[in-house]
C-alpha atoms as an extended CHARMM CRD file, in Angstrom:
* protein
*
       113  EXT
         1         1  UNK       CA              5.4210000000       21.0020000000       12.9140000000  PROA      1               0.0000000000
         2         2  UNK       CA              1.8910000000       21.4800000000       11.5990000000  PROA      2               0.0000000000
         3         3  UNK       CA              0.6540000000       19.7130000000        8.4940000000  PROA      3               0.0000000000
         4         4  UNK       CA              0.6150000000       22.9900000000        6.5600000000  PROA      4               0.0000000000
         5         5  UNK       CA              4.2450000000       23.8010000000        7.6250000000  PROA      5               0.0000000000
         6         6  UNK       CA              5.3190000000       20.3120000000        6.5240000000  PROA      6               0.0000000000
         7         7  UNK       CA              3.5480000000       20.8130000000        3.1670000000  PROA      7               0.0000000000
         8         8  UNK       CA              5.2810000000       24.1770000000        2.7070000000  PROA      8               0.0000000000
         9         9  UNK       CA              8.6360000000       22.6030000000        3.4690000000  PROA      9               0.0000000000
        10        10  UNK       CA              8.0370000000       19.8410000000        0.9450000000  PROA      10              0.0000000000
        11        11  UNK       CA              6.8940000000       22.2120000000       -1.7850000000  PROA      11              0.0000000000
        12        12  UNK       CA              9.7980000000       24.6380000000       -1.2960000000  PROA      12              0.0000000000
        13        13  UNK       CA             12.5690000000       22.0450000000       -1.1830000000  PROA      13              0.0000000000
        14        14  UNK       CA             12.9100000000       22.2100000000        2.5680000000  PROA      14              0.0000000000
        15        15  UNK       CA             13.0740000000       18.4600000000        2.9090000000  PROA      15              0.0000000000
        16        16  UNK       CA             16.1860000000       17.4720000000        0.9490000000  PROA      16              0.0000000000
        17        17  UNK       CA             15.4910000000       13.8720000000        0.1340000000  PROA      17              0.0000000000
        18        18  UNK       CA             16.6390000000       13.3500000000       -3.4020000000  PROA      18              0.0000000000
        19        19  UNK       CA             13.7470000000       12.1760000000       -5.5590000000  PROA      19              0.0000000000
        20        20  UNK       CA             13.7110000000       11.4540000000       -9.2580000000  PROA      20              0.0000000000
        21        21  UNK       CA             10.6500000000       11.1960000000      -11.4660000000  PROA      21              0.0000000000
        22        22  UNK       CA             10.8480000000        8.3990000000      -14.1030000000  PROA      22              0.0000000000
        23        23  UNK       CA              8.3490000000        8.4790000000      -16.8860000000  PROA      23              0.0000000000
        24        24  UNK       CA              7.8130000000        7.1530000000      -20.3940000000  PROA      24              0.0000000000
        25        25  UNK       CA              5.8150000000       10.0590000000      -21.7860000000  PROA      25              0.0000000000
        26        26  UNK       CA              8.2170000000       11.9580000000      -24.0730000000  PROA      26              0.0000000000
        27        27  UNK       CA              5.6650000000       14.7100000000      -24.5130000000  PROA      27              0.0000000000
        28        28  UNK       CA              5.5630000000       15.4010000000      -20.7860000000  PROA      28              0.0000000000
        29        29  UNK       CA              9.3740000000       15.2120000000      -20.5000000000  PROA      29              0.0000000000
        30        30  UNK       CA              9.7550000000       17.7330000000      -23.3950000000  PROA      30              0.0000000000
        31        31  UNK       CA              7.1150000000       20.0930000000      -21.9170000000  PROA      31              0.0000000000
        32        32  UNK       CA              8.6660000000       20.0660000000      -18.4290000000  PROA      32              0.0000000000
        33        33  UNK       CA             12.2600000000       20.5110000000      -19.6330000000  PROA      33              0.0000000000
        34        34  UNK       CA             11.5190000000       23.2740000000      -22.2180000000  PROA      34              0.0000000000
        35        35  UNK       CA             13.0740000000       26.6780000000      -21.6480000000  PROA      35              0.0000000000
        36        36  UNK       CA              9.7660000000       28.3530000000      -22.1960000000  PROA      36              0.0000000000
        37        37  UNK       CA              6.7800000000       26.2930000000      -21.2060000000  PROA      37              0.0000000000
        38        38  UNK       CA              4.0780000000       26.4370000000      -23.9450000000  PROA      38              0.0000000000
        39        39  UNK       CA              0.4250000000       25.6430000000      -23.3850000000  PROA      39              0.0000000000
        40        40  UNK       CA             -0.0810000000       22.0010000000      -24.3630000000  PROA      40              0.0000000000
        41        41  UNK       CA             -2.8600000000       20.8680000000      -26.7130000000  PROA      41              0.0000000000
        42        42  UNK       CA             -4.7180000000       19.6400000000      -23.6340000000  PROA      42              0.0000000000
        43        43  UNK       CA             -4.8620000000       22.9860000000      -21.8140000000  PROA      43              0.0000000000
        44        44  UNK       CA             -5.7910000000       21.3850000000      -18.4360000000  PROA      44              0.0000000000
        45        45  UNK       CA             -2.2520000000       19.8660000000      -18.2870000000  PROA      45              0.0000000000
        46        46  UNK       CA             -0.4940000000       23.2340000000      -18.1560000000  PROA      46              0.0000000000
        47        47  UNK       CA             -0.8110000000       23.5790000000      -14.3890000000  PROA      47              0.0000000000
        48        48  UNK       CA              0.6300000000       20.0530000000      -13.9270000000  PROA      48              0.0000000000
        49        49  UNK       CA              3.6050000000       20.7940000000      -16.2020000000  PROA      49              0.0000000000
        50        50  UNK       CA              4.2760000000       24.0730000000      -14.4130000000  PROA      50              0.0000000000
        51        51  UNK       CA              4.0120000000       22.3190000000      -11.0090000000  PROA      51              0.0000000000
        52        52  UNK       CA              6.5370000000       19.5990000000      -12.0350000000  PROA      52              0.0000000000
        53        53  UNK       CA              8.9500000000       22.2630000000      -13.3090000000  PROA      53              0.0000000000
        54        54  UNK       CA              8.5690000000       24.1970000000      -10.0500000000  PROA      54              0.0000000000
        55        55  UNK       CA              9.3930000000       21.0850000000       -8.0660000000  PROA      55              0.0000000000
        56        56  UNK       CA             12.5530000000       20.6140000000      -10.1840000000  PROA      56              0.0000000000
        57        57  UNK       CA             13.5130000000       24.2790000000       -9.8650000000  PROA      57              0.0000000000
        58        58  UNK       CA             13.1430000000       24.2240000000       -6.1220000000  PROA      58              0.0000000000
        59        59  UNK       CA             15.0650000000       21.0020000000       -5.6550000000  PROA      59              0.0000000000
        60        60  UNK       CA             12.1010000000       18.9550000000       -4.4670000000  PROA      60              0.0000000000
        61        61  UNK       CA             12.7210000000       16.6810000000       -7.4130000000  PROA      61              0.0000000000
        62        62  UNK       CA             16.4050000000       16.1540000000       -8.2040000000  PROA      62              0.0000000000
        63        63  UNK       CA             15.8030000000       15.1540000000      -11.8370000000  PROA      63              0.0000000000
        64        64  UNK       CA             13.2890000000       13.9420000000      -14.3680000000  PROA      64              0.0000000000
        65        65  UNK       CA             14.1560000000       10.8740000000      -16.4480000000  PROA      65              0.0000000000
        66        66  UNK       CA             12.5130000000        9.6360000000      -19.6210000000  PROA      66              0.0000000000
        67        67  UNK       CA             12.7270000000        5.8810000000      -20.2070000000  PROA      67              0.0000000000
        68        68  UNK       CA             11.6730000000        4.0800000000      -23.2600000000  PROA      68              0.0000000000
        69        69  UNK       CA              8.3460000000        2.3030000000      -22.6710000000  PROA      69              0.0000000000
        70        70  UNK       CA             10.0840000000       -1.0860000000      -23.2130000000  PROA      70              0.0000000000
        71        71  UNK       CA             12.2870000000       -0.3390000000      -20.2100000000  PROA      71              0.0000000000
        72        72  UNK       CA              9.3700000000        0.5470000000      -17.9630000000  PROA      72              0.0000000000
        73        73  UNK       CA              9.0520000000       -2.6750000000      -15.9170000000  PROA      73              0.0000000000
        74        74  UNK       CA              5.9950000000       -1.3740000000      -14.0560000000  PROA      74              0.0000000000
        75        75  UNK       CA              4.1800000000       -1.2750000000      -17.4560000000  PROA      75              0.0000000000
        76        76  UNK       CA              5.0570000000       -4.9370000000      -17.9560000000  PROA      76              0.0000000000
        77        77  UNK       CA              3.6460000000       -5.8720000000      -14.6230000000  PROA      77              0.0000000000
        78        78  UNK       CA              0.4120000000       -3.9270000000      -15.1780000000  PROA      78              0.0000000000
        79        79  UNK       CA             -0.1690000000       -3.8840000000      -18.9630000000  PROA      79              0.0000000000
        80        80  UNK       CA              2.0720000000       -6.5350000000      -20.4740000000  PROA      80              0.0000000000
        81        81  UNK       CA              4.0630000000       -3.9550000000      -22.4490000000  PROA      81              0.0000000000
        82        82  UNK       CA              7.4440000000       -5.3770000000      -21.4370000000  PROA      82              0.0000000000
        83        83  UNK       CA              8.7840000000       -8.5370000000      -22.9940000000  PROA      83              0.0000000000
        84        84  UNK       CA              8.7330000000      -11.6200000000      -20.8010000000  PROA      84              0.0000000000
        85        85  UNK       CA             12.5450000000      -11.9390000000      -20.8770000000  PROA      85              0.0000000000
        86        86  UNK       CA             12.9330000000       -8.5330000000      -19.2870000000  PROA      86              0.0000000000
        87        87  UNK       CA             10.5610000000       -9.4280000000      -16.5030000000  PROA      87              0.0000000000
        88        88  UNK       CA             12.4420000000      -12.6870000000      -15.8650000000  PROA      88              0.0000000000
        89        89  UNK       CA             15.7350000000      -10.7420000000      -15.6450000000  PROA      89              0.0000000000
        90        90  UNK       CA             14.0400000000       -8.3650000000      -13.2380000000  PROA      90              0.0000000000
        91        91  UNK       CA             12.9290000000      -11.3360000000      -11.0780000000  PROA      91              0.0000000000
        92        92  UNK       CA             16.5870000000      -12.4220000000      -10.9770000000  PROA      92              0.0000000000
        93        93  UNK       CA             17.5200000000       -8.9700000000       -9.6220000000  PROA      93              0.0000000000
        94        94  UNK       CA             18.9700000000       -7.6370000000      -12.9240000000  PROA      94              0.0000000000
        95        95  UNK       CA             17.7180000000       -4.2140000000      -13.9030000000  PROA      95              0.0000000000
        96        96  UNK       CA             19.4240000000       -3.5100000000      -17.2060000000  PROA      96              0.0000000000
        97        97  UNK       CA             18.2220000000       -0.6760000000      -19.3960000000  PROA      97              0.0000000000
        98        98  UNK       CA             18.1460000000       -1.6940000000      -23.0380000000  PROA      98              0.0000000000
        99        99  UNK       CA             17.5020000000        1.8140000000      -24.3320000000  PROA      99              0.0000000000
       100       100  UNK       CA             19.2540000000        5.0800000000      -23.5570000000  PROA      100             0.0000000000
       101       101  UNK       CA             17.3560000000        7.1970000000      -20.9840000000  PROA      101             0.0000000000
       102       102  UNK       CA             17.1980000000       11.0170000000      -21.1600000000  PROA      102             0.0000000000
       103       103  UNK       CA             18.0130000000       12.7540000000      -17.8970000000  PROA      103             0.0000000000
       104       104  UNK       CA             17.3350000000       16.3980000000      -17.1140000000  PROA      104             0.0000000000
       105       105  UNK       CA             18.1380000000       18.2330000000      -13.8980000000  PROA      105             0.0000000000
       106       106  UNK       CA             18.2110000000       21.9560000000      -13.1190000000  PROA      106             0.0000000000
       107       107  UNK       CA             21.6130000000       23.4860000000      -13.6140000000  PROA      107             0.0000000000
       108       108  UNK       CA             21.4220000000       25.4390000000      -10.3090000000  PROA      108             0.0000000000
       109       109  UNK       CA             21.2490000000       22.2750000000       -8.1780000000  PROA      109             0.0000000000
       110       110  UNK       CA             24.2690000000       20.2310000000       -7.3000000000  PROA      110             0.0000000000
       111       111  UNK       CA             22.5790000000       17.0720000000       -6.0590000000  PROA      111             0.0000000000
       112       112  UNK       CA             24.3250000000       13.9220000000       -7.0120000000  PROA      112             0.0000000000
       113       113  UNK       CA             22.2210000000       10.9270000000       -8.0450000000  PROA      113             0.0000000000
């Protein structure tokens, strides 16, 4: 398979490896999951929002999940935004969400997470 064929397969959902996008930006989550995508204040982000929605609609991404910033352990490792206790629990192998996440997946897909 050529590189362009592989790219086309990935972009059209031909490779069915369930992937989920986790983020802590509520504005991005709301924009991607909106019924009608509106042009954001930063107009250059529109193509990125549309691209993420297309990946969701084609099944390339199984879901998009918003997490509270305090539950984003990667932030704690890079910015110090997560409390030390949460990082110590993570080092012990315990990944417990302290805040309710928001999950959105296209209704037409039946991928189980």
